[in-house]
Every structure is written in C-alpha cells, then in structure tokens.
C-alpha positions in Angstrom: 91.1 212.6 128.4 88.3 210.2 129.4 89.5 207.1 131.2 87.2 204.8 129.2 88.9 206.0 126.0 92.3 205.4 127.6 91.3 201.8 128.3 90.2 201.3 124.7 93.5 202.7 123.6 95.3 200.1 125.8 93.4 197.4 124.0 94.5 198.7 120.7 98.1 198.8 122.0 98.0 195.1 123.0 96.4 194.1 119.7 99.0 196.1 117.8 101.8 194.6 119.8 100.5 191.1 119.1 100.1 191.9 115.4 103.7 193.1 115.3 104.9 189.9 117.0 103.0 187.8 114.4 104.3 189.9 111.5 107.9 189.7 112.7 107.6 185.9 113.3 106.1 185.5 109.8 109.0 187.5 108.4 111.6 185.2 110.0 109.9 182.1 108.7 109.5 183.5 105.2 112.9 185.1 104.8 115.1 183.2 107.2 116.4 186.5 108.6 115.5 188.5 111.7 114.9 192.2 112.2 117.6 193.8 114.2 116.9 194.4 117.8 117.1 198.2 117.1 114.3 198.0 114.5 112.4 195.7 116.8 112.7 198.2 119.7 111.6 201.1 117.6 108.6 199.3 116.2 107.6 198.1 119.7 107.6 201.6 121.0 105.7 203.0 118.1 102.8 200.6 118.4 102.2 201.9 121.9 102.9 205.6 121.1 100.7 205.9 118.0 97.4 204.7 119.7 98.0 207.1 122.6 98.7 210.1 120.5 95.9 209.3 118.0 93.4 209.0 120.9 94.5 212.4 122.4 94.1 214.1 119.0 90.8 212.4 118.3 89.4 213.7 121.6 90.6 217.2 120.8 92.8 217.4 124.0 96.0 219.4 124.1 99.1 217.2 124.4 100.7 219.4 127.0 97.7 219.0 129.2 97.4 215.2 128.9 101.2 214.9 129.0 102.6 217.5 131.5 106.2 218.1 130.5 106.6 221.2 132.7 110.1 222.4 133.7 111.6 221.4 137.0 114.4 222.8 139.1 118.0 221.6 138.6 118.1 220.4 142.2 115.0 218.2 141.5 116.7 216.7 138.4 119.8 215.9 140.4 117.8 214.3 143.2 115.9 212.4 140.6 119.1 210.7 139.5 120.0 209.8 143.1 116.4 208.6 143.6 116.6 206.1 140.7 120.0 204.9 141.9 118.4 204.1 145.3 115.9 201.9 143.4 118.4 199.5 141.9 118.3 197.1 145.0 114.5 197.0 144.8 114.6 196.1 141.1 117.3 193.5 141.8 115.2 191.9 144.5 112.1 191.7 142.4 114.0 190.4 139.4 115.7 187.7 141.6 112.4 186.5 142.9 110.8 186.4 139.5 113.8 184.4 138.2 112.8 181.6 140.6 109.8 181.0 138.3 110.7 182.4 134.9 113.8 183.1 132.8 115.5 186.5 132.8 114.3 188.2 129.5 117.3 190.6 129.3 119.7 187.6 129.5 118.0 186.1 126.5 118.4 189.3 124.5 122.0 190.2 125.7 123.7 188.6 122.7 121.5 190.6 120.2 122.1 193.8 122.2 125.8 193.4 122.4 125.9 192.7 118.7 124.8 196.2 118.0 126.9 199.4 118.4 126.6 200.8 121.9 125.5 204.3 120.8 122.5 202.7 118.9 121.4 200.8 122.0 122.0 203.8 124.2 119.7 205.9 122.1 117.1 203.2 121.7 117.0 201.7 125.2 118.3 204.6 127.2 116.5 207.5 125.5 113.8 206.7 123.0 112.2 203.9 124.9 111.9 205.8 128.2 110.6 208.9 126.4 107.8 207.0 124.7 106.9 204.9 127.7 106.8 207.9 130.1 104.7 209.9 127.6 102.3 207.0 127.3 102.1 205.5 130.8 103.0 208.4 133.2 101.4 210.9 130.8 98.5 209.5 128.8 97.3 206.8 131.2 98.1 208.3 134.6 96.7 211.7 133.8 93.6 210.2 132.2 92.8 208.0 135.2 93.5 210.8 137.7 90.6 212.8 136.4 88.4 210.5 138.3 90.1 211.7 141.5 91.4 208.2 142.3 95.0 209.1 142.5 96.4 206.0 144.2 94.3 203.7 142.0 95.5 205.6 139.0 99.1 205.1 140.0 98.7 201.4 140.6 96.7 200.7 137.5 98.9 202.6 135.1 101.9 200.8 136.6 100.4 197.4 136.1 99.5 198.2 132.5 103.1 199.4 132.1 104.4 196.0 133.4 102.0 194.0 131.2 103.0 195.9 128.1 106.4 194.1 128.3 104.5 190.9 127.5 106.6 188.6 129.7 106.4 187.8 133.4 110.0 188.7 134.3 109.8 192.3 133.1 106.2 192.6 134.2 107.3 192.0 137.8 109.9 194.7 138.2 108.3 196.9 135.5 105.1 197.3 137.5 107.1 198.1 140.7 109.3 200.5 138.8 106.3 202.1 137.2 104.8 202.8 140.6 108.0 204.5 141.8 108.1 206.6 138.6 104.4 207.6 139.2 105.4 208.9 142.6 107.9 211.2 140.9 105.2 212.6 138.6 103.0 213.2 141.6 105.9 214.9 143.5 106.7 217.3 140.6 103.6 217.5 138.4 105.8 216.7 135.4 106.5 213.7 133.3 110.0 215.2 132.7 111.1 213.9 136.1 110.0 210.3 135.4 111.6 210.5 132.0 114.9 211.5 133.6 114.6 208.7 136.1 113.7 206.1 133.5 116.4 207.2 131.1 119.0 207.1 133.8 118.0 203.6 134.9 118.0 202.2 131.4 121.2 204.0 130.4 123.1 202.7 133.4 121.9 199.2 132.5 123.1 199.6 128.9 126.5 201.0 130.0 127.0 198.2 132.5 126.0 195.6 129.9 128.7 196.8 127.4 131.3 197.6 130.1 131.1 194.1 131.6 129.7 191.9 128.8 129.9 188.8 131.0 128.0 190.4 133.9 124.5 189.1 133.0 125.8 185.6 132.3 127.8 185.6 135.5 124.8 186.7 137.5 122.7 183.9 136.0 125.3 181.3 136.6 125.7 182.5 140.2 121.9 182.2 140.7 122.0 178.7 139.3 124.8 177.7 141.7 123.0 179.2 144.6 119.9 177.2 143.7 121.9 174.0 143.7 123.4 174.7 147.1 120.1 175.8 148.6 121.4 179.3 149.4 119.1 181.2 147.0 116.7 182.2 149.8 119.5 183.6 151.8 120.7 185.7 148.9 117.2 186.9 148.1 116.9 187.8 151.8 120.0 190.0 151.6 118.5 191.6 148.5 115.3 192.2 150.4 117.0 193.9 153.3 119.0 196.2 150.9 115.8 196.9 149.0 114.0 198.0 152.2 116.8 200.3 153.3 117.4 201.9 149.9 113.7 202.2 149.0 113.1 204.0 152.2 115.9 206.4 151.4 114.3 206.8 147.9 111.0 207.7 149.4 112.7 210.4 151.6 114.2 211.8 148.4 110.9 212.0 146.5 109.4 213.8 149.5 112.2 216.3 149.3 111.7 216.7 145.6 108.0 217.4 146.2 109.1 220.1 148.7 111.4 221.7 146.2 108.7 221.8 143.6 106.2 223.2 146.1 103.9 220.2 145.9 104.6 218.7 149.3 101.2 219.5 150.6 99.5 217.9 147.6 101.9 214.9 147.7 101.2 214.3 151.4 97.5 214.6 150.8 97.2 212.1 148.0 95.6 209.4 150.3 92.9 212.0 151.2 92.1 213.2 147.7 88.3 213.2 147.0 87.1 210.5 144.7 84.4 211.0 142.1 83.1 207.4 142.3 84.3 206.2 138.9 85.6 202.7 138.5 88.7 202.6 136.3 88.2 199.1 135.1 86.2 198.7 131.9 85.4 195.8 129.5 88.0 196.8 126.9 90.7 196.9 129.6 89.7 193.5 131.0 89.9 192.1 127.4 93.3 193.6 126.9 94.6 192.3 130.2 93.3 188.8 129.5 94.9 188.8 126.1 98.3 189.9 127.5 98.3 187.4 130.4 97.2 184.6 128.1 100.0 185.4 125.7 102.5 185.5 128.6 101.4 182.2 129.9 101.6 180.7 126.4 105.1 181.9 125.9 106.2 180.5 129.3 104.6 177.1 128.4 106.4 177.0 125.0 109.7 177.9 126.7 109.2 175.0 129.1 108.9 172.6 126.2 112.2 173.7 124.6 
C-alpha cells in the first residue's frame, strides 16, 4: 500500500466522520430523538473501516499483507494482557494532565453507556471498536507507512492519526500515547492480533469497571475538582507520573520479552537503525485532514466553554 494513498484515505475518514456528525446532529434537531450510543459507535467505526478497506481493494493489495493477522504463541498473548495492565498508570497520568485543560469525554458519555445493556457495550467498545481500529491504524496505516523504511516515524504518525480520529483533545492525548504502545506490540510480534488483544483487554476492563462501579467516574472527577480547589492537583499528578514511569518501564521489558518469544528480538532492537528510503510521510491531503480535525476539536472546546 502506497503511503500517499493511505494519507488520502485518512482525509476521507475525517470528512466521513464530520459528515456523520452533521447527519446525526440534523437527525436530533429534526426528530427530537438521538441515536443510541451503540448505533453511534458502530457507525463511527464503519466510517473509518470502509475507506481503509476500499483503498486496499482499489489498489489490488491482499488484506493479509496490509493487515498482518498472523498467529502468535499463547505465552505472547498472556504477556500481552500483562503488558496492557502495566499501561494503565500511564494512561491515567496522561488523562489527568489533559483534564487540567479539557473535560473528560468518557465522563460525558457515561450516562448513555450505563443506560445500555452491558453485553452490548462490551461487544461494541470492548471487541468491535478495538478490532476495527487495530485493522485500520496498526494494520492499514502503520504497514503502509513502514514501506518507506521509516519505522519509528511510521509508529509515531499512525499513533497521532489514531488519537486525532477521536475528534476531541482528551481522548487524543491518551489515544496517541496508547497508539504508540500498541504499535510497539505489532513491531515485537509482526502481528496486529497482538495489538487487538491489548486494545480489547484495555477497553473491556474499562467497560467492566464502569458497570461494576457506576459511580467511579463521577467520583474521580469530583476528587479531581476537590484537589484543584486545595492546590493538591500537581502532587496527585506527580504521583501518577512516578507510577507511570515505573509501570511503563516494566511494560517495555515485557514487550522486549514478547519480541524474543516471537523470534523478532533482533529486528525489534534494530528498529532505530532500519534503513530509510528517503520518503516524507506527510502529504497535502494528510495536512488538510489534520487541520480539519484540529479545527473541529478547537471549535468543540470553544462551544463547550460557552455552555
């Protein structure tokens, strides 16, 4: 897959996402009723999956080449679950820092999520969403960019695009960081299956916790507000930072072990030395897509500040 075509596909995804937002908003104003969060989630995933698959088929590439879903060892799968658990402090830290500037998006959606049967949200958020997003971002985009030989740049750019696709600054912050950590898994195993397991595990744990302790998110937000009022927020974030450093270091050790199990340790360790072909991954369509996404995100934050 040519990276230029991948960038055009991302522009189509952003435009499709905005079109979906406009249509759903128009539906609310015209009918007075909202789509369920389940339908919203499914539609949101489809508008990023369809352009990716359409681009692959149009270019005549084989899906299993662009999206490597090769088998991994059971020990690698188990370590992948441990790996993603080690990343929770990092995500908590990033989320806490972002909440100093913007609202927590998940908190705003918690009532809608909890209003649905748990099994539906588990399948939608815990399984279907991670599957689509890993196929698209750690499969389609990451593999397309890597053909230029710019492995590290491919990992970073695909992760940024993953964060931007959430269309809000809160989820962009920890989404981009999480995307990079998932990309490491793909490089360690050569398989998107690993990042899917990690992503599905992460989201599923969040869904289960949300239903098991329905007041958890509100309590966390109230605690953050109280800490802001008592000037202790920086101390709390500092504690999160220390925990993030410790557990992320452990996570990195785990991913190195996984690369050894999958017999890719030499490749994984040599990523910084991979030869580059001189291509620049940024193209005009990608710049346009990023500008549109960031402009929308700024606009939403401005409107929220007025409410």
